[in-house]
C-alpha positions in Angstrom: -5.7 30.8 7.6 -5.2 28.0 5.0 -1.9 26.6 4.8 -1.7 27.7 1.1 -2.6 31.1 1.6 0.7 31.0 4.4 2.9 29.3 1.5 1.5 32.1 -1.4 2.3 35.0 1.4 5.7 33.8 2.2 6.6 33.4 -1.3 5.1 36.8 -2.3 7.5 38.4 0.6 10.6 35.9 -0.2 10.6 36.5 -3.9 11.7 40.8 -3.2 14.3 39.1 -0.7 15.7 36.8 -3.8 15.8 40.2 -5.7 18.0 41.7 -3.1 20.2 38.4 -2.7 20.6 38.5 -6.5 21.3 41.8 -6.6 23.9 41.7 -4.1 25.9 39.2 -5.3 26.1 40.7 -8.7 27.0 44.1 -7.0 30.2 42.4 -5.4 31.0 39.6 -7.5 29.6 40.8 -10.7 29.3 37.9 -13.0 25.7 37.9 -14.6 25.9 34.5 -16.1 24.5 32.5 -13.8 21.0 34.9 -13.9 19.7 33.4 -16.8 20.3 29.8 -15.4 17.9 31.0 -12.5 14.7 32.3 -15.0 12.1 30.5 -15.8 12.6 29.8 -19.5 15.5 27.9 -18.6 13.7 25.6 -16.2 12.6 22.9 -18.1 11.0 20.7 -15.2 8.9 21.0 -11.9 11.7 19.3 -9.9 13.9 21.6 -10.5 11.4 24.4 -9.1 11.4 23.0 -5.8 15.4 24.1 -4.7 14.3 27.8 -6.1 10.8 27.9 -4.2 12.5 26.4 -1.3 15.1 29.3 -1.1 12.2 31.8 -1.6 10.2 30.5 0.8 13.0 30.5 3.8 13.7 34.0 2.4 10.0 35.1 3.2 9.9 33.3 6.3 13.0 35.5 7.4 11.7 39.0 5.9 8.3 38.0 7.6 9.8 37.7 10.9 12.4 40.7 10.6 10.0 43.0 9.1 7.6 42.0 12.2 10.5 43.1 14.9 10.9 46.2 12.8 7.2 47.1 12.9 6.3 45.8 16.3 6.4 49.0 18.1 4.6 50.8 15.7 1.6 48.5 15.4 1.7 47.7 19.2 1.3 51.9 19.6 -1.4 51.9 17.1 -3.3 49.1 18.5 -2.7 50.9 21.9 -4.3 53.8 20.7 -7.1 52.2 19.1 -7.4 50.1 22.3 -7.9 53.2 24.2 -10.6 54.6 22.0 -12.3 51.2 21.8 -12.6 50.7 25.5 -14.1 53.8 26.0 -17.0 52.8 24.0 -17.1 48.8 25.2 -18.1 48.4 29.1 -15.5 45.5 29.6 -12.1 46.3 28.7 -9.7 43.6 26.5 -6.4 44.0 25.2 -5.8 42.9 21.6 -4.9 39.7 22.1 -7.9 38.9 24.2 -10.0 40.0 22.0 -8.2 38.1 19.0 -8.3 35.1 21.3 -12.2 35.7 21.6 -12.7 36.0 18.2 -11.0 32.3 17.6 -13.2 30.8 20.3 -16.3 32.4 19.7 -18.9 30.5 18.1 -20.4 31.4 14.6 -17.4 33.8 14.1 -16.0 31.5 11.3 -16.5 34.5 8.6 -15.2 37.1 11.2 -12.2 34.9 11.6 -11.2 34.4 7.4 -11.9 38.4 7.3 -9.6 38.8 10.1 -6.7 36.5 8.4 -7.1 38.2 5.2 -6.3 41.8 7.3 -3.9 40.3 9.0 -2.2 38.5 5.1 -2.1 42.0 3.9 -0.5 43.6 7.1 2.3 40.9 6.6 2.9 41.2 2.4 3.0 45.2 3.1 5.6 45.6 5.9 7.6 42.4 3.9 7.8 44.5 0.9 8.5 47.6 2.9 11.8 46.3 4.1 12.4 44.1 0.7 12.4 47.7 -1.2 14.5 49.4 1.1 17.1 46.3 0.8 16.9 46.4 -2.8 18.0 50.1 -2.8 20.8 49.3 -1.0 21.6 46.5 -3.3 21.4 49.2 -6.2 23.6 51.6 -4.5 26.0 48.5 -3.9 25.8 47.9 -7.6 26.2 51.3 -8.5 29.1 51.7 -6.3 31.0 48.9 -7.8 30.6 50.0 -11.2 27.9 47.3 -12.3 25.0 49.8 -13.3 25.3 53.5 -14.2 24.1 56.1 -12.6 20.8 56.9 -14.7 19.7 53.1 -14.1 20.4 53.6 -10.7 18.4 56.6 -10.0 15.6 55.0 -12.0 15.3 51.7 -10.2 16.2 53.7 -6.8 13.4 56.1 -7.0 10.9 53.1 -8.5 11.8 50.9 -5.1 11.4 54.2 -3.1 8.0 54.9 -4.3 7.3 51.2 -3.8 8.5 51.5 -0.4 6.2 54.4 0.4 3.3 52.8 -1.2 3.7 49.8 1.0 4.2 51.7 4.1 0.9 53.5 3.4 -0.9 50.4 2.8 0.7 48.6 5.9 -0.5 51.5 7.9 -4.1 51.5 6.2 -4.3 47.8 6.4 -3.4 48.0 10.4 -5.7 50.6 11.0 -8.8 49.3 9.3 -8.0 46.0 11.0 -8.2 48.1 14.2 -11.1 49.2 13.3 -12.8 46.2 12.4 -11.5 44.8 15.9 -13.5 47.4 17.6 -16.6 46.8 15.5 -16.2 43.2 17.1 -15.7 44.2 20.1 -18.8 46.2 20.5 -21.1 43.6 18.8 -19.5 41.0 21.2 -20.5 43.1 24.0 -24.3 43.7 22.6 -24.5 40.0 22.5 
């Protein structure tokens, strides 16, 4: 995975986490005058972007790791089911980690590695945003509970975030199962070689 892709992935996930933090501050402190100061229109130089991007990047790292822990058991279950099916078709049985190591260390698999890393990036973004959406809903409910936003606004944004969370979860599931199907194909090709 290129460093640029990793940075972009963490910025995408960190942006949602920053939205949760900003909404939480607004819910509990209620002073929105500092929000326009963070907007892109008030940022006059690239240098002033560095602290904001640093916070977004750090939040992205945190959310990526927390979402990994939350989704780990479900991913392991999906891997176990997929490997059981795969090992029926492949003579030498391998774990997911062994198969991934073989992918990275085999000659002439650079295109496979690139495809695998792209799939993993989608998995990490989707699970990070699934968690982001749930946290944003909590922050929106806190805003409503503290009288910062009206009920119709809360319902609208909570429904939107709920739908986005469901979409992110479905996308995560689809990306994970597709990756496992792809890994099964790689294992079959490897066994034929």
